[in-house]
N, C-alpha and C positions, 0 to 999 in steps of 0.2 A: 504493500499500499503507499502510495506516496505521501498523500498527506490526507488530515481528516480534521474537522474539527467538529465538535458538539455544539448545536445551534442553541437549543433549549431543551430544559429540563424541566418535566413537571411530577410534582406526586401524587398517589392517588390513595383513596379508601383503604388499600390494601397496604401494609407497610413491607411488603416485601417484593413491590412491582412499583418500578418508576416509568415513566415513559419520556421518551425523548429524540429528538431531530439532530440529524447530522449530514456532516458535507463529507463527502469522501471522493478525495480526484476530482472537486468541481461539480458534483452531482449530490442536488441536495434529495435525503430519503427522511418522510416525514412519519411519524409514529412507530417509532420503535419503541421495544419494551427490553427493560434491564429487570430479571425476574430472580430472585434470591431463593435460592433452592434447598432444602437439606431432606437427603437420600433417607428414606426408612429403614432403609437395610442394614447401613452401617453407621448414620446418622453425619456422614459428610456433608459439608453445606460447603456449595459453590455456586458462581453466578452465573445467568445466560442471558445473551444476548440473542433476541427475536426480532426480525423484520416483519412490517406490517404484513398481513396476509387476509385472505378471503375464506369464508365457507362456501365449497362447491354443492352443488344439487346433492352429493352423492353423501355429504355428512363430512365431507375430509376436507382440511385447511391446507391453502396453497398461498405460498408466500407472493407479493406483489413482485419485488423486489431481491435479491441476494450477493453478496457479494463474499468471497470466502474470505475468512480472517484468521491472520497467524494468532497462537497464545500469545505471542507478547503484544499486538494487535489489540486484542480484545483485552488483554490487562490495560494497555495505554489509555482506550475508551473508558471502560469502568472506571480505573482512575480518575480521568476528565469529570465524567456523570459526576461522582462522588464529591468532588472537590466543588461541582456548581450547586449541590443542594443545601 
């Protein structure tokens, strides 16, 4: 990833979900989600970045957009989101 900027961050009623907008390599993506998850099987905690999606007529969800992020890119974005809260 060449460059990114988290444009806007919004908290939600759910304390484990933060909505955000981001610009990646000059392309704006609105309605992304940062979700804090605790895995039930072992209690491990981690954060997931989700892109905006829609529900198809078959009940499955499909992303409007997708950009493959490395773990280091995800960590940088998550840190920037948390700094803006």
